[in-house]
N, C-alpha and C positions, 0 to 999 in steps of 0.2 A: 554446696553451691550448685545450682542446676546448670546443666550444659546448655549454652546458647546455640540454637540451631539456625535461627533466621535473623536477617537484617531487613529492615523496612525503609523504603525511600519513597518520598512523594516528589514526582518529577513534573515540572511544568514546561511545556513547549509552545513556542509561538511560531505559527506558520508564516513564512515570508510572503506567500501569495496563496495559490489555490491548494486546497486539499480535495482530491478528486475521488468520487465514489467508484466502487468496483463491483457493486451488487447488481446483477442483471434485473431489469424490469420484467414484468409479466408480459407474455406474448401478446395479449390483447391490447395493452397500453402501447407496445411497440408498433403493432399493426396500425393503430390510429395515427401514430406519428409518421410512419412511412407514407400513408395516404396523404397526410397534410403536406409533407414535403414535396411529393411528386406532383401535387396540384399547384404548387407555388413556383412559377417559372423563374422568378428572380433568384430564389434559393438554389434551384437546379443550376442556373447559369453561374452563380457564385461558386458552387462546389466544382463545376467543370473548370472554371478559371484556376482554382487552387490546384486541381489535378494537372492541368496543362503546365503550370509553373513548376510543379514537382518533377515533371518529366522533361522540362526544358523546351516545351513547345510554345511558340509565340502566338499571341492572340491574332486571329485572322488568318492563320496558316491553314490552308484547305487541302494540304496534300493527303496522301493515303494514310500516313501515320496518324494525322490528326483525326481523320474519319474513324480509324480503327480505335483510337483512344476514346472518342466520344461514344462509340458503340459499346465499348467495354464498360465505360462508366454507367451508361444508361442500363445496361444489363444488370450491373451490380446494384442499381438503385431500386430494384424490385419489379422490373418489367415482367419477369417470368415468376411463376409460382415457386419454382425450385430455388431461385435466388432469394425470394421473399422468405422462404423457410430458413435458409442459411442466415439471412440477415437478422431474423428474430433472435438467434442465439447470441449475437454479439453487438446488437445495434444500440442499446441504451443501457448505460450503467449508472447507478445512483447509490443512495444510502438506505440503510434500514432505519425505521422510526419506531418510537414508543410514545407513551403519553406525554413525555416531556419534549419531544422533538426528534430530530435526526441525530444519529450517533455513529461513532467509529467503533468497530468491534474490538474487544480486548484480544481476541484470538489473532486479529490482524496485527496488533501491536507486538504480540509474541512472535509472529512470523517475521516482522521487521527486525526484531532483535537478533533472530537467527541469521538473517541475511547480512546484517552488519557484522556479526561474528565471522561470517565467511570472508568478508573483505578484510577484517582485522587480523585474521588468523596468521597470515604470512608475516605480518609485522611483529607480532609478539611471540610467534613460534611456539604456541601452546598446542600440544597435540590434541586433535579432536575438539577444537574450541567450539565449533558450532553445536556439537552434541552436548558438550558440557553446559553451554548456555541454555540449551533446551531443557536440560535436566535440573538446572540450579536457579534459574531466574523465571519468576512467574508474575504475570499481570493479574492483579486481583479483580479489576473491574471487568465485567462482561460487556457492559455498554459504557462507552466513554462519550459523554454529551459534547455536542459541538456548539451549543449556545444558540441554536436556531431551530425554528419550527420546520423550515423548508430550505432547500439549497438556495444559494445566492443567485444561481443561474446555471446555464449549461452551454456547451459549445459543440458545434458539429464539425466533423472532419471526415476524411475519406481514408479507409483502411484497405489494405490489399490482402485478400483471402484466397483460399482454394475451395472449389466446390467438391462434391463427393466423387467427381470423376478426375480430380487433380488439376482442373483448369483454373487459371488465375482469373480472378474477377476483382473489381473495385467496388466497395460497398460503403454505405453511410454508417457513421457511428456518432452517437450523442453521449456526452459525459456530463453528469451533474457535478457541481463543485460548491464548496464553501470558501468564502474569501477571508483569508487571514484569521482562522479560528485559533483559539488557545486551547490546548489539551492538557489536562491534569491526569496523570497516571500514577497508580500506586504499585510499586514493585516489591515483591517478596523474594529475597535472595539468600540462598544457602551460604552460611558463614564459613566458606572454605576457600583458601587461597588457590591461585592458578600459577603453576610452575612451568616455565618454558623448558624446552629440550636443551641439552648441553650444547654450547657453542664450540668453536675450534679450540678454545682454552679449557674446555671441560667445565665451564661455569654455567650456572642457570640464573634466571631472573624470576622473582616471585611477585605476583600482582595480587594485591588485596581485592576482595569483592568490590569495594568502593572505587578503587583505582580502575579496575577493569570496566566497571559501569561507566565511568567518565570517558574512557577511550571509546566504548561502544557508542555513546551519545555523540561524541565529536565526529565519528564516522557517519553516524546517522544524520547529522545536520545536512550533509551533502547528498547522501544516498536517498533520503526522504522517506515519506510515509504515503500510503494510499496508492491509488491507481495513477496511470499516466506519468510515472516517474521518469520514463525515458524522454518525455517532452519537457523535463525540467520542473514539473510540479511536485509538491509535497515536501520541498526543502524547508527547514525550520531553524530557529535559534533556541538554544537551551536557556530558559529564563532562570530556573532554579532547580537544585537537587538538594532536598532536605531530608535528614533522618526523621522518621515518624514512628509513632506508637503502633503496635500491631492492632488489627481490628478486634472488636469485642468478640472474642471467641475463646472463652476460658478453657484451659486444658484440664481434663479430668484429674482428680487427685491421684488415682492409680498410675496415670501416665507420668505425672510430675515426679512421683517416687521413683519410677523406672529411669527417668532422665537425670536424677540427682547423681552427682559425682560420688563415687565410692570413697568412704572415709578410711 
């Protein structure tokens, strides 16, 4: 009987709202967007109002603090070339695309699994859980389709940055999003159990790979996927977790023989 090394699961996730892109757009595209925004007085006014609200400054307040706030905002909106160059690096994030449309990268899903493992680690008390997940759980897809040719939309916000001299500035940021996509991900998991450290009674707990995957996904539902998770985006519900067959990748005969159990 050959030794079973891997388990395979097909996981379907339903986003509750936005999945936000985290891939920076090209500087030329960003430059055009900055120019468009700065020419639109109503958008500038709207962004200023949001920044006033964030700082607790009332509309119509004309004291020195408000004047300084407006000056800071306008400086961060690309008035100077130095600010424009800084803005290009952070201003517009989106998704990669291929012939089928935009997609979420498999490497990002792998990164999310490691983040969820960090959160879960103290609960299950498995030593080095993040590293073990990194070494034992693999996302097979390189590109995870989002079911759309283009983002559903984008929203603009103000972020607080530092320039190369360490001065605080406020800058524009635009983020593309997909509204409530469903993601299907195939996971390849090493068939090895996870054992906790001994508790006060010198007892340990053992988690099967499937059990640990379930715990990771429950943590992930609230931790989320994609960019802008700190704003509450990227949260999802697990629709299904189903064992599946491995992809068509036949193991060479010589390797099958090596993997066979000794008689």
